[in-house]
C-alpha positions in Angstrom: 34.3 0.6 -58.2 34.8 3.8 -56.2 32.5 5.7 -58.6 29.6 3.3 -58.2 29.5 3.2 -54.4 28.6 6.9 -53.8 26.0 6.7 -56.6 24.5 3.6 -55.1 24.5 5.0 -51.6 22.9 8.2 -52.8 20.2 6.3 -54.7 19.5 4.1 -51.7 19.2 7.1 -49.4 16.9 8.9 -51.8 14.7 5.9 -52.1 14.6 5.5 -48.3 13.6 9.2 -47.9 10.9 8.9 -50.5 9.4 5.8 -48.9 9.5 7.4 -45.4 7.8 10.5 -46.7 5.1 8.5 -48.4 4.4 6.5 -45.3 4.2 9.6 -43.2 1.7 11.2 -45.5 -0.5 8.1 -45.5 -0.9 8.1 -41.7 -1.7 11.9 -41.6 -4.5 11.3 -44.1 -6.4 9.0 -41.9 -10.1 10.0 -41.4 -11.1 11.7 -38.1 -14.8 12.2 -37.7 -14.5 14.1 -34.4 -14.0 17.3 -36.5 -17.4 16.8 -38.2 -19.7 16.6 -35.1 -21.2 20.1 -35.9 -22.8 18.6 -39.0 -25.1 16.2 -37.1 -28.6 17.5 -37.2 -28.1 19.5 -40.4 -29.6 18.6 -43.8 -27.2 16.9 -46.1 -26.2 18.9 -49.2 -23.3 18.5 -51.7 -21.6 21.4 -50.0 -21.9 19.9 -46.5 -20.8 16.5 -47.8 -17.6 18.0 -49.3 -17.0 20.2 -46.2 -17.3 17.2 -43.9 -14.9 15.2 -46.1 -12.3 18.0 -46.0 -12.7 18.6 -42.2 -12.4 14.9 -41.5 -9.4 14.5 -43.9 -11.1 11.6 -45.6 -10.3 10.4 -49.0 -14.0 9.8 -49.9 -17.5 10.0 -48.4 -20.3 7.5 -48.6 -23.9 8.1 -47.5 -26.1 5.4 -46.0 -23.8 2.6 -47.3 -24.7 -0.8 -45.9 -21.3 -2.4 -46.7 -19.5 -3.1 -43.5 -16.0 -3.3 -45.1 -13.6 -1.1 -43.1 -11.7 1.6 -44.9 -9.8 4.0 -42.6 -9.8 6.9 -45.0 -13.6 6.8 -45.7 -16.1 9.0 -44.0 -19.6 7.5 -43.6 -22.6 9.7 -43.2 -25.9 8.2 -42.0 -29.1 10.2 -42.8 -32.7 9.9 -41.9 -34.6 11.5 -44.6 -32.0 14.2 -45.6 -31.0 15.0 -42.0 -27.6 13.8 -40.8 -27.9 11.6 -37.7 -24.4 10.0 -37.5 -21.0 10.6 -39.0 -18.1 8.2 -38.5 -15.0 6.8 -40.2 -14.6 3.4 -41.7 
């Protein structure tokens, strides 16, 4: 019995630390479109799309998507022609 308690305690603490770290990483990955304001008015290219995704810390980018389903880690880019007129998260 004495041998199992320390192992169980160590396993439980390791699991708790892993879950805490995973949760912390998730919140830090939330999209923030404020860092992409400089792209408004520019023409959308693949390079600008990727740069905006990285700067906003978004998991993915969609352009002119009509779906209104909210995803906190998604960057939305709205264009008129090929010119960026709005960038926001969701």
